[in-house]
C-alpha positions in Angstrom: 40.4 -146.9 -85.1 38.9 -150.3 -84.9 37.6 -152.6 -87.5 36.4 -156.2 -88.0 37.6 -158.6 -90.6 35.2 -161.3 -91.8 34.2 -163.5 -94.7 30.6 -162.6 -95.8 27.9 -165.3 -95.8 26.0 -166.2 -98.9 22.7 -164.4 -99.5 19.5 -166.0 -98.4 18.3 -166.0 -102.0 21.2 -168.1 -103.2 22.4 -171.6 -102.7 25.8 -170.9 -104.3 28.9 -169.4 -102.8 29.3 -166.4 -105.1 30.7 -163.3 -103.4 31.5 -165.2 -100.3 35.1 -166.2 -100.9 36.6 -162.7 -100.3 37.4 -161.2 -96.9 36.0 -157.9 -95.9 37.5 -155.2 -93.6 34.8 -153.0 -92.2 35.4 -150.1 -89.8 33.4 -149.8 -86.6 31.6 -146.6 -85.7 33.4 -144.2 -83.4 30.4 -141.9 -82.8 26.7 -142.7 -82.2 24.1 -141.9 -84.7 21.8 -138.9 -84.1 18.3 -138.2 -85.3 17.5 -135.1 -87.2 14.6 -133.4 -85.3 12.9 -132.0 -88.4 12.9 -134.9 -90.8 13.6 -137.8 -88.5 16.5 -139.1 -90.6 19.4 -140.7 -88.8 22.9 -139.4 -89.5 26.4 -139.3 -88.1 29.6 -137.2 -88.5 31.6 -140.4 -88.8 32.0 -141.6 -92.4 34.3 -144.6 -91.7 31.5 -147.2 -91.3 30.6 -146.6 -94.9 34.0 -147.9 -96.0 34.2 -151.6 -96.9 37.5 -153.0 -98.2 37.6 -156.4 -99.9 40.7 -158.7 -99.9 41.4 -162.1 -101.5 42.7 -163.6 -98.3 42.5 -163.2 -94.5 46.3 -162.6 -94.4 46.1 -159.7 -96.9 43.4 -158.1 -94.8 45.4 -158.5 -91.6 48.5 -157.1 -93.4 46.6 -154.1 -94.5 45.3 -153.5 -90.9 48.8 -153.8 -89.4 50.4 -151.5 -92.0 47.8 -148.8 -91.3 47.7 -149.2 -87.5 44.1 -150.5 -87.4 43.0 -152.6 -84.4 41.2 -155.4 -86.2 39.2 -158.3 -84.8 38.9 -161.4 -87.0 35.7 -163.3 -87.1 36.2 -166.8 -88.5 33.4 -168.1 -90.8 31.3 -171.1 -90.0 32.1 -173.9 -92.5 29.2 -175.1 -94.6 29.0 -178.7 -95.5 28.3 -179.5 -99.1 24.7 -180.4 -100.1 25.5 -182.9 -102.8 23.2 -185.9 -103.3 24.5 -189.0 -105.1 21.8 -188.9 -107.9 21.5 -185.1 -108.0 18.4 -183.3 -109.1 17.5 -185.9 -111.8 17.1 -188.5 -109.0 13.8 -186.8 -108.1 12.3 -188.0 -111.4 14.0 -191.4 -111.7 11.8 -194.3 -112.8 13.4 -196.7 -110.4 12.6 -194.8 -107.2 12.1 -197.0 -104.2 10.2 -194.3 -102.2 6.9 -192.6 -102.9 7.1 -189.2 -104.5 5.9 -186.5 -102.1 6.0 -182.8 -102.1 
């Protein structure tokens, strides 16, 4: 059984980091998906890819994988630099702006 361990990225609709601090262990599919000829739905006999386990740290996820004999591949996250402006959002409406307000 193989799996991957990664830290999920933030959603596209959010600028915050909620739900992106945990580490996830996700199983890889052992069997290919097949198409039902009558309805056209895709399905598989393998239910392991539906399992997603969350951990507080990468070490905990690796420990779980080693205990249960799972071949895990760790994908390191790309670090995101902070988007903090000195004046913050209120600086957009400051009366002492030196540049022209543009949209």
